[in-house]
N, C-alpha and C positions, 0 to 999 in steps of 0.2 A: 410675619410674627407680630405686626404692630397689634393686632388685635389681642393676642396673648398678653403682651406687654401691657396694655390697657387695662385688662382685666384685673390685673394685680392691684391697681389703685381702687380701694374701697370706697374711697371719698367722691369718686367720679360718677354722676349719675349715668343711667343707661343712655339717655339722650346726647350726653356728651361724650359717650364712646360709640355712638351710631356713624355709619359711614357718611351720612351728609355733613356731620360734624367734624368728623376726621377731614372730610374733603376741604372744608373751608378752613381748618387750622393749617393743612399742608399749604394750600394756596396762599395762606397769610405769611407762613415762614419762607417761600420763595418770592415772595411779593409778585404774585402772578399778574395781578391787575396793573402793575407800572413795569412789567417785563424786568423784574429782578434788579431794580435799581437800588433797592435797600433790603435785600435779602438777609435772613437770618441764618438760612440753611441751605445745603446744595444737594439737588438730587440727581443721581446718574445710575442708569442701569448697567448690570453685567449678565452676560450669558452663561448658563451651565446646562449640562447635560442630564436628562432624567430618563434613562432607558433609551427609547428610540427617538425621543423628542427633545427639542431645545427650549429651554424655559428662560424668560427673563426674570431677573431679580432686582428689586429696586432698592437702593441703599440711599440713606441720608447722612449727610456729613454736615457739621458746624464748628466753630471756634471752641476751642477747650478751654484755653487760658487767655489768649490775646482776644481783643476786640475784633480782629479781622484775621484770617488765614488764607493763605493761597491754595486754591483748589486743584491747581494744575496737575501736582504729582498724584493726587487722589484720581483725577479724571484720566490721565495716561495710564496709570495702573488698572484701573477697571477696564478701560479698553482693551489694553494688552492681554489681560486675563480672558477677554471674550473673543480675541482673534481667531483661535482655533475654532470655535463655533460658528463665526462668521464665515470662515473659509468652507466649512461643512455645509452651511446654509446655501451659499451662493454656487458653490461648486455642483450641488444636487439641483439647485434651481435651473442652472445653465443645461442640464440633461433632461429637465422637466419643463416643456415649452408651456406657455399660457395658451389655454384652449378655450377661445370665446366662444359663447353661443352661436350656432350657425344662424339662427333666425333673428336674433337681436344682440349682436356681440358687444354694443355699447350699453347695454341695460344697466349694468353695475356702477356707470357713471352719473345715472339720472337718480336723483332724490327730491323729496319734498324739502323745500326751505323752511324757515321760520315762519314765513306768510302762508305756507301750505301749498305754495306753486311748485310744480316740477321744474328743478333747475340742473343745471349740467356742472358737475365738479369734475373737469378734465384731468387733474393731477392725481386722482385716487387710482389712476392706472400705473403710477410711478413705483420704482422700487422702494422709495421713501415711505410710500403710503402702505406697501405691502409690510415692510419692516415695522411701521408704526402699530400694525395689528397685533405683532408678536408682542411689543412693548406695553400695549394696552391691557394684554391679559395679565402681565406682571403686576399691574395696579389693582386689579380686581381684590375684593369687592368695592374699592375705591375708584374715584373718578380719575380719568387719565389726565395728566399734565404733559403737553407736549415736550419731548426730550431734544430740543434743538441742538444742544452740544453733542449729544451721542449720534445724531443724525449726520452732522457735519463731519465727525470724525469716520463714521462709518463709510460716508460716501468719499472722503479723501483717501481711506485706506483701500477702498473698493477700485477706484480710478487708478491708484498705483499698482495694484495686483492684477489690472486688466480684467476684472470681473463685470464691469458696467460701462455703459456708453452715455455720455451725455447728450440729453436733448436740450434741456434748459437748466439753468443753474439749480433749480429746485425739482428737476424731472430728468431722472436717469432710469435706463432700462438694462435688464440682464444683457450682456454680451454672450450669447448662447453659442454652443457647439454645432456648426452648420453640418449635419450627417447627410450624406448623399447616397440615393440609391445607384445601382450599376448605371442605370441610363442617364444619371446626372440630375434626376428630380430630387427635391427635399424629401427626407425621411418624416422630419416634422416642420410643420409651418415655421418659418423663422420668426423670431420674437419680434423684430421690427414690422413684419407684416401683420401679426396679430394686434400690435399697438395701433397700427394704421387703422385696421378694420374697426376696432373698437372706437377709436376718436371719431372717425368718418361717420359712422353709424350714429353715435351720441350726438354729433353736431348737428347732423340733418334733424333728428327727432326734438333737437331742443330749438333750433334756429328757425325752421319752418313755420310752427305754430306762432311763435312770437313775432316773426316778420309779417305773418297775417293780421295779427292782433294790432301791431303798430301801423301797418301800412292802411288797414281800414279805419281807424280811428283818426288817422291824419288825413284820410281822402285821397291817397296816392293810388288811384285806379291803374295808371299804367304799370307801377311796380306791382299791384296784385296781379296783374295779367302775366307779369314775368315769372311770378311764383307759381301760378297755375301751369304755365309752359313747361316749368322745371318738373313739376309733379307729374305733368303727362309724359314728358319725354325720359325721366330719369327714375320714377317711381313705379308707375302703373303699368309702363311698356317694357320695363328692364326684365332682361332674361335672368333665368336662375344663375347663381354664380358671379352675377355682375352688380350685385348691390352696392359695393363700394369701389367700383372702378374708377380708375386715375380721371377719366373726362368727366364723370359726374362729380366727383369731388372738387375738381377745380372750377366747375361751373358754379358749384354750391358756394364756394370761397368768393367768387366774382360776385355772386349774386348779394352775399353778406356785404362785401366791402362797397358795393354800390349803393346800399340803403344809406339815406341821409341822417345818421345817427346824431349829428351835430346840431340838428334841428330839435332833437328831443329835450323838452323842458323838465320832465319828471324823472325820478329815480328808476323807475323800470326800463325806460329806454337806455339810459346810461349803463345801466347794470347788465342789460342784455348785450350792449355792445361791448363792454369789458370782458364779460365771459367769452362772446365769440372771439374776440381778439386772442385771448389766452389759448383757446382751443385752435385756433388757425395757426398761431405760433407753432405749437407743438406738431401738428398735422403737416406743415410745410418743412419742419425739420425731419420728421420720420419720412416724408417722400423723398428728401435729399439722401438720407441713409438707405432707403430702398434701391436708388440709382447706384449705390455702391455694392449692392449686394453681389454682383457678379465678381468683382474683385474680391470679396471675402469668401465668395464660393471657390474661387481658383486657390486661393491661399489655404482653404480647407481641404481642397483636393490634393494639393502639392504637400501638405502636412502629412496627410494619410499614406501618400506614396512613398514619402521618406521613411515612414515608420514601417511600411511594409518590406521596402528594400533592406533596411536594417535587420528586421527579422530573418529576411530571406538570407543575408550574408552570415548571420549567426547560425542558423540551421545548416547550411551548406558547409561552413568551417567545421562544425562540429561533425556532420555526417561523412563529408567527402574529404575533409582536410585539404583542400585546395582553395584557391583564390575564386571568389565568386564573379563571373562575368556577365555582363548585361550591356544591353544598347540603351543608354539614356533616353535616346529619342524614341525609341519603340515603348519604352515605359511610359513617357510622358502622352504618347498617343493612346496607348491602351487605358490610361487612367480617365479619359474623357476630357482632357484639355485640349480644346480645338484650336487656340489661337497660337498657330505655329510661329507668329512673329516675336512670341514670348520665349520660345524654346530656348536661345542661345543663352539668355540670362539664368533661366531655370536649371539649364544644364551645368552652367558653370557654379550654381547653388549647390546642385547634386555633388 
């Protein structure tokens, strides 16, 4: 409604009411350049439903009578108003897995930087980045001002409700529903595997060209040979479906870690190092979570088994009006849970 309000002021020129001018005014109000140290207004979004869509609305608050005002009640009220929409978005997202491009799963993490070079932005895969896209649409036609307070509240709430999994303090992913086929395979690729594939593919396509450039200009012929060996073994000769296999990713990480970035004198080498470190940090955590997938898979199978048994009890009671008899051990075996050493604990829980 900002545009409508501004149009009521006849003394304002069209230039003063244009999106670039409003962008500048909003940034000055929130003291964007100095990170809000002396802000005159507070911006916080709230979410509303519009048919089948969820929209972000952007509200601006400022002191009315006093020189300063506490924004905490306003912030809390806005987020509590949005909680139902946050629940809806994340519950639906847990059922709708990320489906990366098969040929180039990490392409969306690679973009041109200000210098015009292809660069890796690994945190664009996070749920924070996904939600920022929704918030950006709420700012249109004006420029987006990052909503750090909202994203902090969003992540705190999502962790509390067990909607997301922490990878880094500023990188979380959806804790998806692991749905299984009768043979125990996944109906959908787990979220953690999708993130791993995206990050591994993007890191390779970012790191290898820059490692070549840096090693060539520094005259590191032996390191250049190692890059050639990596490409021959893990890129040219790789079998279909093995493009982001664990051995390849560990070799890539080792290659990056072995490069002497500490000898780099200019910004390029330092920035490549920082970006690679950030990506490796994410990948390492994702690989840890992939190792825990078997445990999550067991939990998912057991949860489904309990739900089925409860349904069978209800149906039997309604139709037969007798107690439902079953063998817990047989139920566990037929569910696909193969680790019989876990049966006593699971039977106790049943």
